[in-house]
N, C-alpha and C positions, 0 to 999 in steps of 0.2 A: 932773931929771924923775923919776929913781928915788927920790929922797928924798921928793918930793911924793907918789908912789904909796905909799911906806912909811907916811907920815903919815896918808893916807886909810885904809889898811888898819888901822892902829893905832887910829884913831878908831872905825872900824866894829867892830872886835873889842871895844874897850872898851864901846861902846854895847850890843852884843849881850850881853856878860857882865852888864852892869848890868840890862838887861831881864830876863834869866834870873833874876837874884837877886830882882828886884821880883816877878816872877811866882811864884816859890817862896814868898816871904814872904806874898803875897796869898792863895795857895792855903791857907795855914795860918791865915788870919784870917777870922773870921765877919763877912762883909760884908753879909749880907742881900741885898736886891734892888737892888744898885747896881753900876755899872761904873766902873772907874778907867781914864781915858784919858791916856796919856802923849803929850806933844807936845814941841816944841822940838828941841834938838840931839840928844837921845837918840833921839827918834822918827825923826829924819833920819839917824841913825847917824853923827853928826858930833861926839859928845861927847868930852870929855877929863876929866882929873882935876879941872880947874877948873870944870867944868860943874855947874850945879844941875839939879834934877829938876823939870820943869814938868809938871803934870798937872791934870786936872779930874775931878770926880766927877759922875756922872749917876745920879739916882735920887730917891726921895722924901725929904723932909726927915726923916721918922721913921727911915728906914733909915740916912741919913747920920749923924744924931745917935747912933744905936746903934753905928755903926762908927767914929766920929770918933777915939776914943782909939787904936784900932789903926792908923789911917791916919797919925797924927801921930808914930809911932815911927820 
């Protein structure tokens, strides 16, 4: 039971750190009038080193095209 709790906390901490990094990177990126929404294991705070980053972008086609290169890094 203690190991299970440790794994849950580890995933939560990993996810929180990943979200913080993403927020910092997005704050330095000219995004126009779009929003980046993170979903999946990171959003549920269940991510691990093997997890990918699931996200979607909400905004106009023009703003997305202008921001696309920055989002793909």
